[in-house]
PDB file as gemmi writes it, atoms N, CA and C in Angstrom:
CRYST1    1.000    1.000    1.000  90.00  90.00  90.00 P 1                      
ATOM      1  N   UNK A   1     -17.724  27.541  -0.588  1.00  0.00           N  
ATOM      2  CA  UNK A   1     -16.301  26.502  -0.514  1.00  0.00           C  
ATOM      3  C   UNK A   1     -17.266  25.259  -0.504  1.00  0.00           C  
ATOM      4  N   UNK A   2     -18.325  24.904   0.629  1.00  0.00           N  
ATOM      5  CA  UNK A   2     -19.672  23.526   0.525  1.00  0.00           C  
ATOM      6  C   UNK A   2     -20.308  23.532  -1.151  1.00  0.00           C  
ATOM      7  N   UNK A   3     -20.420  24.804  -1.215  1.00  0.00           N  
ATOM      8  CA  UNK A   3     -21.101  24.190  -2.782  1.00  0.00           C  
ATOM      9  C   UNK A   3     -20.255  24.018  -4.634  1.00  0.00           C  
ATOM     10  N   UNK A   4     -18.545  24.820  -4.141  1.00  0.00           N  
ATOM     11  CA  UNK A   4     -17.717  24.057  -4.465  1.00  0.00           C  
ATOM     12  C   UNK A   4     -17.821  23.022  -4.502  1.00  0.00           C  
ATOM     13  N   UNK A   5     -17.096  22.053  -2.967  1.00  0.00           N  
ATOM     14  CA  UNK A   5     -17.093  20.805  -3.027  1.00  0.00           C  
ATOM     15  C   UNK A   5     -18.823  19.762  -3.703  1.00  0.00           C  
ATOM     16  N   UNK A   6     -19.071  20.245  -3.636  1.00  0.00           N  
ATOM     17  CA  UNK A   6     -20.540  18.981  -4.016  1.00  0.00           C  
ATOM     18  C   UNK A   6     -20.301  19.135  -5.109  1.00  0.00           C  
ATOM     19  N   UNK A   7     -20.171  20.569  -5.789  1.00  0.00           N  
ATOM     20  CA  UNK A   7     -20.336  20.482  -7.808  1.00  0.00           C  
ATOM     21  C   UNK A   7     -19.213  19.783  -7.968  1.00  0.00           C  
ATOM     22  N   UNK A   8     -18.267  19.755  -7.303  1.00  0.00           N  
ATOM     23  CA  UNK A   8     -17.188  18.457  -7.902  1.00  0.00           C  
ATOM     24  C   UNK A   8     -17.003  17.396  -7.152  1.00  0.00           C  
ATOM     25  N   UNK A   9     -17.637  17.536  -6.610  1.00  0.00           N  
ATOM     26  CA  UNK A   9     -18.171  15.620  -6.327  1.00  0.00           C  
ATOM     27  C   UNK A   9     -18.942  15.696  -7.321  1.00  0.00           C  
ATOM     28  N   UNK A  10     -20.026  16.350  -7.161  1.00  0.00           N  
ATOM     29  CA  UNK A  10     -20.835  15.099  -8.545  1.00  0.00           C  
ATOM     30  C   UNK A  10     -19.892  14.979  -9.709  1.00  0.00           C  
ATOM     31  N   UNK A  11     -19.375  15.938 -10.544  1.00  0.00           N  
ATOM     32  CA  UNK A  11     -18.941  15.973 -11.500  1.00  0.00           C  
ATOM     33  C   UNK A  11     -17.971  14.923 -11.592  1.00  0.00           C  
ATOM     34  N   UNK A  12     -17.190  14.695 -11.238  1.00  0.00           N  
ATOM     35  CA  UNK A  12     -15.760  13.040 -10.966  1.00  0.00           C  
ATOM     36  C   UNK A  12     -17.343  12.022 -11.011  1.00  0.00           C  
ATOM     37  N   UNK A  13     -18.216  11.568 -10.013  1.00  0.00           N  
ATOM     38  CA  UNK A  13     -19.068  10.783  -9.940  1.00  0.00           C  
ATOM     39  C   UNK A  13     -19.745  11.079 -10.926  1.00  0.00           C  
ATOM     40  N   UNK A  14     -20.208  11.798 -12.052  1.00  0.00           N  
ATOM     41  CA  UNK A  14     -20.933  11.830 -13.251  1.00  0.00           C  
ATOM     42  C   UNK A  14     -19.693  11.344 -14.574  1.00  0.00           C  
ATOM     43  N   UNK A  15     -18.853  11.884 -15.074  1.00  0.00           N  
ATOM     44  CA  UNK A  15     -17.690  11.622 -15.086  1.00  0.00           C  
ATOM     45  C   UNK A  15     -16.953   9.787 -14.688  1.00  0.00           C  
ATOM     46  N   UNK A  16     -17.247   9.401 -13.759  1.00  0.00           N  
ATOM     47  CA  UNK A  16     -17.041   8.277 -12.815  1.00  0.00           C  
ATOM     48  C   UNK A  16     -18.119   7.431 -13.651  1.00  0.00           C  
ATOM     49  N   UNK A  17     -19.380   7.549 -14.148  1.00  0.00           N  
ATOM     50  CA  UNK A  17     -20.104   6.513 -14.516  1.00  0.00           C  
ATOM     51  C   UNK A  17     -20.254   6.760 -15.943  1.00  0.00           C  
ATOM     52  N   UNK A  18     -19.637   7.897 -16.214  1.00  0.00           N  
ATOM     53  CA  UNK A  18     -19.017   8.222 -18.405  1.00  0.00           C  
ATOM     54  C   UNK A  18     -17.959   6.937 -18.620  1.00  0.00           C  
ATOM     55  N   UNK A  19     -17.516   6.679 -17.904  1.00  0.00           N  
ATOM     56  CA  UNK A  19     -16.194   5.646 -17.878  1.00  0.00           C  
ATOM     57  C   UNK A  19     -16.466   3.406 -17.742  1.00  0.00           C  
ATOM     58  N   UNK A  20     -17.694   4.268 -16.792  1.00  0.00           N  
ATOM     59  CA  UNK A  20     -17.563   2.860 -16.778  1.00  0.00           C  
ATOM     60  C   UNK A  20     -18.566   2.399 -17.250  1.00  0.00           C  
ATOM     61  N   UNK A  21     -19.361   3.775 -18.566  1.00  0.00           N  
ATOM     62  CA  UNK A  21     -20.063   2.154 -19.511  1.00  0.00           C  
ATOM     63  C   UNK A  21     -19.061   2.147 -20.449  1.00  0.00           C  
ATOM     64  N   UNK A  22     -18.047   1.976 -20.234  1.00  0.00           N  
ATOM     65  CA  UNK A  22     -17.137   1.411 -21.439  1.00  0.00           C  
ATOM     66  C   UNK A  22     -17.140  -0.600 -21.413  1.00  0.00           C  
ATOM     67  N   UNK A  23     -16.817  -1.388 -22.728  1.00  0.00           N  
ATOM     68  CA  UNK A  23     -17.308  -2.268 -22.243  1.00  0.00           C  
ATOM     69  C   UNK A  23     -15.683  -2.833 -22.214  1.00  0.00           C  
ATOM     70  N   UNK A  24     -15.220  -2.646 -22.725  1.00  0.00           N  
ATOM     71  CA  UNK A  24     -14.022  -2.844 -22.554  1.00  0.00           C  
ATOM     72  C   UNK A  24     -13.753  -3.165 -21.223  1.00  0.00           C  
ATOM     73  N   UNK A  25     -13.313  -2.087 -20.627  1.00  0.00           N  
ATOM     74  CA  UNK A  25     -13.361  -1.641 -19.661  1.00  0.00           C  
ATOM     75  C   UNK A  25     -13.916  -2.086 -18.358  1.00  0.00           C  
ATOM     76  N   UNK A  26     -14.578  -2.830 -18.787  1.00  0.00           N  
ATOM     77  CA  UNK A  26     -15.684  -3.761 -17.780  1.00  0.00           C  
ATOM     78  C   UNK A  26     -15.532  -4.859 -18.094  1.00  0.00           C  
ATOM     79  N   UNK A  27     -14.964  -5.282 -19.253  1.00  0.00           N  
ATOM     80  CA  UNK A  27     -14.534  -6.780 -19.332  1.00  0.00           C  
ATOM     81  C   UNK A  27     -13.082  -7.446 -19.067  1.00  0.00           C  
ATOM     82  N   UNK A  28     -13.085  -6.596 -18.439  1.00  0.00           N  
ATOM     83  CA  UNK A  28     -11.865  -7.072 -18.033  1.00  0.00           C  
ATOM     84  C   UNK A  28     -11.821  -8.039 -16.640  1.00  0.00           C  
ATOM     85  N   UNK A  29     -12.827  -7.653 -16.088  1.00  0.00           N  
ATOM     86  CA  UNK A  29     -13.459  -8.463 -14.825  1.00  0.00           C  
ATOM     87  C   UNK A  29     -14.063  -9.274 -14.801  1.00  0.00           C  
ATOM     88  N   UNK A  30     -15.301  -9.562 -16.023  1.00  0.00           N  
ATOM     89  CA  UNK A  30     -15.260 -10.520 -16.030  1.00  0.00           C  
ATOM     90  C   UNK A  30     -14.669 -11.553 -16.840  1.00  0.00           C  
ATOM     91  N   UNK A  31     -13.711 -11.110 -17.209  1.00  0.00           N  
ATOM     92  CA  UNK A  31     -12.159 -11.786 -18.040  1.00  0.00           C  
ATOM     93  C   UNK A  31     -11.936 -12.982 -16.669  1.00  0.00           C  
ATOM     94  N   UNK A  32     -11.450 -12.625 -16.174  1.00  0.00           N  
ATOM     95  CA  UNK A  32     -10.270 -13.426 -14.125  1.00  0.00           C  
ATOM     96  C   UNK A  32     -11.862 -15.492 -15.568  1.00  0.00           C  
ATOM     97  N   UNK A  33     -12.687 -15.270 -14.752  1.00  0.00           N  
ATOM     98  CA  UNK A  33     -13.644 -16.315 -14.620  1.00  0.00           C  
ATOM     99  C   UNK A  33     -14.223 -16.239 -16.859  1.00  0.00           C  
ATOM    100  N   UNK A  34     -14.101 -16.401 -17.639  1.00  0.00           N  
ATOM    101  CA  UNK A  34     -14.956 -16.090 -18.764  1.00  0.00           C  
ATOM    102  C   UNK A  34     -13.926 -16.470 -19.823  1.00  0.00           C  
ATOM    103  N   UNK A  35     -12.419 -15.897 -19.242  1.00  0.00           N  
ATOM    104  CA  UNK A  35     -11.178 -15.355 -20.654  1.00  0.00           C  
ATOM    105  C   UNK A  35     -10.832 -14.417 -21.179  1.00  0.00           C  
ATOM    106  N   UNK A  36     -10.315 -13.873 -21.770  1.00  0.00           N  
ATOM    107  CA  UNK A  36      -9.467 -12.589 -22.487  1.00  0.00           C  
ATOM    108  C   UNK A  36     -10.610 -12.696 -22.941  1.00  0.00           C  
ATOM    109  N   UNK A  37     -10.817 -13.619 -24.080  1.00  0.00           N  
ATOM    110  CA  UNK A  37     -11.552 -13.707 -25.288  1.00  0.00           C  
ATOM    111  C   UNK A  37     -13.391 -14.228 -25.339  1.00  0.00           C  
ATOM    112  N   UNK A  38     -13.662 -14.406 -23.784  1.00  0.00           N  
ATOM    113  CA  UNK A  38     -14.639 -14.866 -23.662  1.00  0.00           C  
ATOM    114  C   UNK A  38     -15.371 -16.602 -24.162  1.00  0.00           C  
ATOM    115  N   UNK A  39     -13.722 -16.957 -24.386  1.00  0.00           N  
ATOM    116  CA  UNK A  39     -14.157 -18.278 -24.402  1.00  0.00           C  
ATOM    117  C   UNK A  39     -14.468 -19.926 -23.522  1.00  0.00           C  
ATOM    118  N   UNK A  40     -14.541 -18.877 -22.247  1.00  0.00           N  
ATOM    119  CA  UNK A  40     -13.979 -20.272 -21.319  1.00  0.00           C  
ATOM    120  C   UNK A  40     -15.222 -20.119 -20.245  1.00  0.00           C  
ATOM    121  N   UNK A  41     -15.339 -21.494 -19.995  1.00  0.00           N  
ATOM    122  CA  UNK A  41     -17.002 -22.219 -19.586  1.00  0.00           C  
ATOM    123  C   UNK A  41     -15.620 -21.009 -17.546  1.00  0.00           C  
ATOM    124  N   UNK A  42     -17.045 -20.367 -17.494  1.00  0.00           N  
ATOM    125  CA  UNK A  42     -16.412 -19.439 -15.647  1.00  0.00           C  
ATOM    126  C   UNK A  42     -16.479 -20.549 -14.679  1.00  0.00           C  
ATOM    127  N   UNK A  43     -15.403 -20.787 -14.912  1.00  0.00           N  
ATOM    128  CA  UNK A  43     -15.195 -21.752 -13.326  1.00  0.00           C  
ATOM    129  C   UNK A  43     -15.565 -23.578 -13.787  1.00  0.00           C  
ATOM    130  N   UNK A  44     -15.542 -23.297 -14.739  1.00  0.00           N  
ATOM    131  CA  UNK A  44     -15.820 -24.699 -15.641  1.00  0.00           C  
ATOM    132  C   UNK A  44     -17.370 -25.232 -15.386  1.00  0.00           C  
ATOM    133  N   UNK A  45     -18.198 -24.132 -15.129  1.00  0.00           N  
ATOM    134  CA  UNK A  45     -19.302 -24.430 -14.772  1.00  0.00           C  
ATOM    135  C   UNK A  45     -20.632 -23.699 -15.661  1.00  0.00           C  
ATOM    136  N   UNK A  46     -20.666 -22.331 -16.109  1.00  0.00           N  
ATOM    137  CA  UNK A  46     -20.998 -21.743 -17.127  1.00  0.00           C  
ATOM    138  C   UNK A  46     -21.224 -22.397 -18.668  1.00  0.00           C  
ATOM    139  N   UNK A  47     -21.765 -21.190 -18.952  1.00  0.00           N  
ATOM    140  CA  UNK A  47     -21.653 -21.624 -20.722  1.00  0.00           C  
ATOM    141  C   UNK A  47     -20.730 -20.257 -21.422  1.00  0.00           C  
ATOM    142  N   UNK A  48     -20.461 -21.004 -22.719  1.00  0.00           N  
ATOM    143  CA  UNK A  48     -19.431 -20.135 -22.408  1.00  0.00           C  
ATOM    144  C   UNK A  48     -20.832 -18.820 -24.048  1.00  0.00           C  
ATOM    145  N   UNK A  49     -20.399 -18.059 -23.040  1.00  0.00           N  
ATOM    146  CA  UNK A  49     -20.465 -17.080 -23.804  1.00  0.00           C  
ATOM    147  C   UNK A  49     -20.440 -16.224 -25.051  1.00  0.00           C  
ATOM    148  N   UNK A  50     -19.207 -16.074 -26.001  1.00  0.00           N  
ATOM    149  CA  UNK A  50     -18.869 -16.045 -26.994  1.00  0.00           C  
ATOM    150  C   UNK A  50     -19.723 -16.732 -27.730  1.00  0.00           C  
ATOM    151  N   UNK A  51     -19.893 -16.022 -29.097  1.00  0.00           N  
ATOM    152  CA  UNK A  51     -20.767 -16.026 -29.892  1.00  0.00           C  
ATOM    153  C   UNK A  51     -22.485 -15.976 -30.020  1.00  0.00           C  
ATOM    154  N   UNK A  52     -21.735 -15.072 -28.224  1.00  0.00           N  
ATOM    155  CA  UNK A  52     -24.268 -14.444 -28.192  1.00  0.00           C  
ATOM    156  C   UNK A  52     -23.854 -13.324 -28.947  1.00  0.00           C  
ATOM    157  N   UNK A  53     -25.371 -13.473 -28.656  1.00  0.00           N  
ATOM    158  CA  UNK A  53     -25.278 -11.670 -29.791  1.00  0.00           C  
ATOM    159  C   UNK A  53     -25.505 -11.127 -28.668  1.00  0.00           C  
ATOM    160  N   UNK A  54     -26.149 -10.114 -28.188  1.00  0.00           N  
ATOM    161  CA  UNK A  54     -25.757  -8.913 -27.613  1.00  0.00           C  
ATOM    162  C   UNK A  54     -27.566  -8.905 -26.954  1.00  0.00           C  
ATOM    163  N   UNK A  55     -28.181  -8.353 -27.795  1.00  0.00           N  
ATOM    164  CA  UNK A  55     -28.640  -9.172 -26.545  1.00  0.00           C  
ATOM    165  C   UNK A  55     -29.465 -10.143 -25.282  1.00  0.00           C  
ATOM    166  N   UNK A  56     -29.095 -11.064 -26.250  1.00  0.00           N  
ATOM    167  CA  UNK A  56     -28.771 -11.919 -25.307  1.00  0.00           C  
ATOM    168  C   UNK A  56     -28.448 -12.519 -23.435  1.00  0.00           C  
ATOM    169  N   UNK A  57     -27.101 -11.180 -24.226  1.00  0.00           N  
ATOM    170  CA  UNK A  57     -26.340 -10.723 -22.852  1.00  0.00           C  
ATOM    171  C   UNK A  57     -26.560 -10.482 -21.809  1.00  0.00           C  
ATOM    172  N   UNK A  58     -27.553  -9.598 -22.998  1.00  0.00           N  
ATOM    173  CA  UNK A  58     -27.995  -8.346 -22.130  1.00  0.00           C  
ATOM    174  C   UNK A  58     -28.902  -8.558 -20.927  1.00  0.00           C  
ATOM    175  N   UNK A  59     -30.000  -9.670 -22.048  1.00  0.00           N  
ATOM    176  CA  UNK A  59     -30.666  -9.992 -20.883  1.00  0.00           C  
ATOM    177  C   UNK A  59     -30.051 -11.265 -20.013  1.00  0.00           C  
ATOM    178  N   UNK A  60     -29.374 -12.427 -19.958  1.00  0.00           N  
ATOM    179  CA  UNK A  60     -28.814 -12.432 -19.397  1.00  0.00           C  
ATOM    180  C   UNK A  60     -28.457 -12.044 -18.412  1.00  0.00           C  
ATOM    181  N   UNK A  61     -27.680 -10.534 -18.406  1.00  0.00           N  
ATOM    182  CA  UNK A  61     -27.127 -10.219 -17.104  1.00  0.00           C  
ATOM    183  C   UNK A  61     -27.797  -8.717 -16.610  1.00  0.00           C  
ATOM    184  N   UNK A  62     -29.352  -9.111 -17.027  1.00  0.00           N  
ATOM    185  CA  UNK A  62     -30.342  -8.166 -16.196  1.00  0.00           C  
ATOM    186  C   UNK A  62     -30.755  -9.209 -16.207  1.00  0.00           C  
ATOM    187  N   UNK A  63     -31.182 -10.658 -16.218  1.00  0.00           N  
ATOM    188  CA  UNK A  63     -31.604 -11.550 -15.245  1.00  0.00           C  
ATOM    189  C   UNK A  63     -30.597 -12.237 -14.048  1.00  0.00           C  
ATOM    190  N   UNK A  64     -29.697 -11.674 -14.074  1.00  0.00           N  
ATOM    191  CA  UNK A  64     -28.667 -12.272 -13.312  1.00  0.00           C  
ATOM    192  C   UNK A  64     -28.734 -11.078 -12.243  1.00  0.00           C  
ATOM    193  N   UNK A  65     -29.195  -9.949 -12.610  1.00  0.00           N  
ATOM    194  CA  UNK A  65     -28.032  -8.774 -11.376  1.00  0.00           C  
ATOM    195  C   UNK A  65     -30.596  -8.143 -11.132  1.00  0.00           C  
ATOM    196  N   UNK A  66     -31.354  -9.177 -11.099  1.00  0.00           N  
ATOM    197  CA  UNK A  66     -32.834  -9.632 -10.589  1.00  0.00           C  
ATOM    198  C   UNK A  66     -32.951 -10.795 -10.384  1.00  0.00           C  
ATOM    199  N   UNK A  67     -32.122 -11.694 -10.168  1.00  0.00           N  
ATOM    200  CA  UNK A  67     -32.679 -13.088  -9.878  1.00  0.00           C  
ATOM    201  C   UNK A  67     -33.209 -13.480 -10.207  1.00  0.00           C  
ATOM    202  N   UNK A  68     -33.587 -13.391 -11.713  1.00  0.00           N  
ATOM    203  CA  UNK A  68     -34.918 -14.263 -12.380  1.00  0.00           C  
ATOM    204  C   UNK A  68     -34.170 -15.185 -14.040  1.00  0.00           C  
ATOM    205  N   UNK A  69     -32.397 -15.272 -13.733  1.00  0.00           N  
ATOM    206  CA  UNK A  69     -31.484 -15.605 -14.665  1.00  0.00           C  
ATOM    207  C   UNK A  69     -30.352 -17.040 -13.908  1.00  0.00           C  
ATOM    208  N   UNK A  70     -30.476 -17.758 -14.614  1.00  0.00           N  
ATOM    209  CA  UNK A  70     -28.681 -18.701 -14.025  1.00  0.00           C  
ATOM    210  C   UNK A  70     -29.681 -20.095 -13.283  1.00  0.00           C  
ATOM    211  N   UNK A  71     -28.464 -20.428 -13.386  1.00  0.00           N  
ATOM    212  CA  UNK A  71     -27.990 -21.807 -12.366  1.00  0.00           C  
ATOM    213  C   UNK A  71     -26.653 -22.237 -11.773  1.00  0.00           C  
ATOM    214  N   UNK A  72     -25.468 -22.625 -11.917  1.00  0.00           N  
ATOM    215  CA  UNK A  72     -25.138 -22.954 -10.989  1.00  0.00           C  
ATOM    216  C   UNK A  72     -24.710 -22.217 -10.613  1.00  0.00           C  
ATOM    217  N   UNK A  73     -24.116 -20.941 -11.909  1.00  0.00           N  
ATOM    218  CA  UNK A  73     -23.260 -19.538 -11.567  1.00  0.00           C  
ATOM    219  C   UNK A  73     -24.689 -18.061 -10.582  1.00  0.00           C  
ATOM    220  N   UNK A  74     -25.714 -18.643 -10.869  1.00  0.00           N  
ATOM    221  CA  UNK A  74     -26.702 -17.765  -9.723  1.00  0.00           C  
ATOM    222  C   UNK A  74     -26.561 -16.593  -8.837  1.00  0.00           C  
ATOM    223  N   UNK A  75     -25.911 -17.136  -8.070  1.00  0.00           N  
ATOM    224  CA  UNK A  75     -25.456 -16.053  -7.066  1.00  0.00           C  
ATOM    225  C   UNK A  75     -23.769 -15.578  -7.266  1.00  0.00           C  
ATOM    226  N   UNK A  76     -22.699 -16.266  -8.425  1.00  0.00           N  
ATOM    227  CA  UNK A  76     -21.627 -15.245  -8.471  1.00  0.00           C  
ATOM    228  C   UNK A  76     -21.872 -14.482  -8.533  1.00  0.00           C  
ATOM    229  N   UNK A  77     -23.167 -14.759 -10.158  1.00  0.00           N  
ATOM    230  CA  UNK A  77     -22.628 -13.576 -10.610  1.00  0.00           C  
ATOM    231  C   UNK A  77     -23.910 -12.472 -10.293  1.00  0.00           C  
ATOM    232  N   UNK A  78     -25.464 -13.360  -9.606  1.00  0.00           N  
ATOM    233  CA  UNK A  78     -25.686 -11.369  -8.906  1.00  0.00           C  
ATOM    234  C   UNK A  78     -24.958 -10.881  -8.098  1.00  0.00           C  
ATOM    235  N   UNK A  79     -23.960 -11.032  -8.204  1.00  0.00           N  
ATOM    236  CA  UNK A  79     -23.173 -10.389  -7.075  1.00  0.00           C  
ATOM    237  C   UNK A  79     -22.100  -9.579  -8.406  1.00  0.00           C  
ATOM    238  N   UNK A  80     -21.399  -9.625  -8.052  1.00  0.00           N  
ATOM    239  CA  UNK A  80     -20.913  -9.312  -9.791  1.00  0.00           C  
ATOM    240  C   UNK A  80     -22.031  -8.838 -11.052  1.00  0.00           C  
ATOM    241  N   UNK A  81     -23.327  -8.363 -10.959  1.00  0.00           N  
ATOM    242  CA  UNK A  81     -23.564  -7.563 -11.841  1.00  0.00           C  
ATOM    243  C   UNK A  81     -24.950  -6.671 -10.582  1.00  0.00           C  
ATOM    244  N   UNK A  82     -24.859  -6.569  -9.547  1.00  0.00           N  
ATOM    245  CA  UNK A  82     -25.622  -5.781  -8.708  1.00  0.00           C  
ATOM    246  C   UNK A  82     -25.417  -4.879  -8.758  1.00  0.00           C  
ATOM    247  N   UNK A  83     -23.468  -3.820  -8.930  1.00  0.00           N  
ATOM    248  CA  UNK A  83     -22.918  -2.710  -9.956  1.00  0.00           C  
ATOM    249  C   UNK A  83     -23.038  -2.221 -10.269  1.00  0.00           C  
ATOM    250  N   UNK A  84     -23.934  -3.095 -11.661  1.00  0.00           N  
ATOM    251  CA  UNK A  84     -23.496  -2.751 -13.464  1.00  0.00           C  
ATOM    252  C   UNK A  84     -24.976  -1.564 -13.772  1.00  0.00           C  
ATOM    253  N   UNK A  85     -25.104  -0.479 -14.325  1.00  0.00           N  
ATOM    254  CA  UNK A  85     -26.767  -0.139 -14.753  1.00  0.00           C  
ATOM    255  C   UNK A  85     -25.996  -0.364 -15.966  1.00  0.00           C  
ATOM    256  N   UNK A  86     -27.858  -0.279 -16.059  1.00  0.00           N  
ATOM    257  CA  UNK A  86     -28.171  -0.345 -17.495  1.00  0.00           C  
ATOM    258  C   UNK A  86     -27.530   0.031 -19.016  1.00  0.00           C  
ATOM    259  N   UNK A  87     -26.669   1.181 -18.494  1.00  0.00           N  
ATOM    260  CA  UNK A  87     -25.797   1.751 -19.471  1.00  0.00           C  
ATOM    261  C   UNK A  87     -24.507   0.807 -19.932  1.00  0.00           C  
ATOM    262  N   UNK A  88     -24.137  -0.128 -18.702  1.00  0.00           N  
ATOM    263  CA  UNK A  88     -22.792  -0.860 -17.813  1.00  0.00           C  
ATOM    264  C   UNK A  88     -23.123  -2.016 -18.526  1.00  0.00           C  
ATOM    265  N   UNK A  89     -24.260  -2.839 -17.953  1.00  0.00           N  
ATOM    266  CA  UNK A  89     -25.364  -4.062 -19.244  1.00  0.00           C  
ATOM    267  C   UNK A  89     -25.223  -3.597 -20.642  1.00  0.00           C  
ATOM    268  N   UNK A  90     -25.464  -2.760 -21.271  1.00  0.00           N  
ATOM    269  CA  UNK A  90     -25.572  -2.468 -22.635  1.00  0.00           C  
ATOM    270  C   UNK A  90     -24.140  -2.236 -23.240  1.00  0.00           C  
ATOM    271  N   UNK A  91     -23.193  -1.225 -22.775  1.00  0.00           N  
ATOM    272  CA  UNK A  91     -21.451  -1.380 -22.854  1.00  0.00           C  
ATOM    273  C   UNK A  91     -21.485  -2.949 -23.332  1.00  0.00           C  
ATOM    274  N   UNK A  92     -21.395  -3.295 -22.453  1.00  0.00           N  
ATOM    275  CA  UNK A  92     -20.946  -5.323 -21.824  1.00  0.00           C  
ATOM    276  C   UNK A  92     -21.110  -6.348 -23.134  1.00  0.00           C  
ATOM    277  N   UNK A  93     -22.267  -5.855 -23.041  1.00  0.00           N  
ATOM    278  CA  UNK A  93     -23.294  -6.521 -23.791  1.00  0.00           C  
ATOM    279  C   UNK A  93     -23.085  -6.939 -25.379  1.00  0.00           C  
ATOM    280  N   UNK A  94     -22.583  -5.326 -25.432  1.00  0.00           N  
ATOM    281  CA  UNK A  94     -21.790  -4.670 -26.890  1.00  0.00           C  
ATOM    282  C   UNK A  94     -20.898  -5.588 -27.089  1.00  0.00           C  
ATOM    283  N   UNK A  95     -19.679  -5.433 -26.415  1.00  0.00           N  
ATOM    284  CA  UNK A  95     -18.583  -5.775 -26.118  1.00  0.00           C  
ATOM    285  C   UNK A  95     -18.521  -6.957 -26.186  1.00  0.00           C  
ATOM    286  N   UNK A  96     -18.548  -7.912 -26.150  1.00  0.00           N  
ATOM    287  CA  UNK A  96     -18.294  -8.992 -25.551  1.00  0.00           C  
ATOM    288  C   UNK A  96     -20.039  -9.716 -27.073  1.00  0.00           C  
ATOM    289  N   UNK A  97     -20.115  -9.721 -27.374  1.00  0.00           N  
ATOM    290  CA  UNK A  97     -20.696 -10.118 -28.826  1.00  0.00           C  
ATOM    291  C   UNK A  97     -19.892  -9.528 -29.963  1.00  0.00           C  
ATOM    292  N   UNK A  98     -19.194  -9.148 -29.715  1.00  0.00           N  
ATOM    293  CA  UNK A  98     -17.943  -8.685 -31.181  1.00  0.00           C  
ATOM    294  C   UNK A  98     -17.259  -9.578 -30.961  1.00  0.00           C  
ATOM    295  N   UNK A  99     -16.828 -10.067 -29.698  1.00  0.00           N  
ATOM    296  CA  UNK A  99     -15.989 -10.754 -29.920  1.00  0.00           C  
ATOM    297  C   UNK A  99     -15.538 -12.097 -31.010  1.00  0.00           C  
ATOM    298  N   UNK A 100     -14.435 -12.348 -31.999  1.00  0.00           N  
ATOM    299  CA  UNK A 100     -14.687 -13.356 -32.541  1.00  0.00           C  
ATOM    300  C   UNK A 100     -13.681 -13.703 -32.542  1.00  0.00           C  
TER     301      UNK A 100                                                      
END                                                                             
């Protein structure tokens, strides 16, 4: 019985990770500050990220996560990126860079 519960929990966590790597779903949190199409300066302080290529977005997100990147929004973005996996960051970067 205990092994069944452990196996089921691991399966659920694994599926959650797969779903979390969906750029569109992940961007919903970002849209609050960056706009539905990444067209806004977050809180009037950041750069507009619409038009950035995926490599630039990925580098920025990883930099926010490890504390090596950012200006006025560094503290806010550190909190937002801490929970993101490398797969999440790659998915977000691809999704945002594809916005027209």
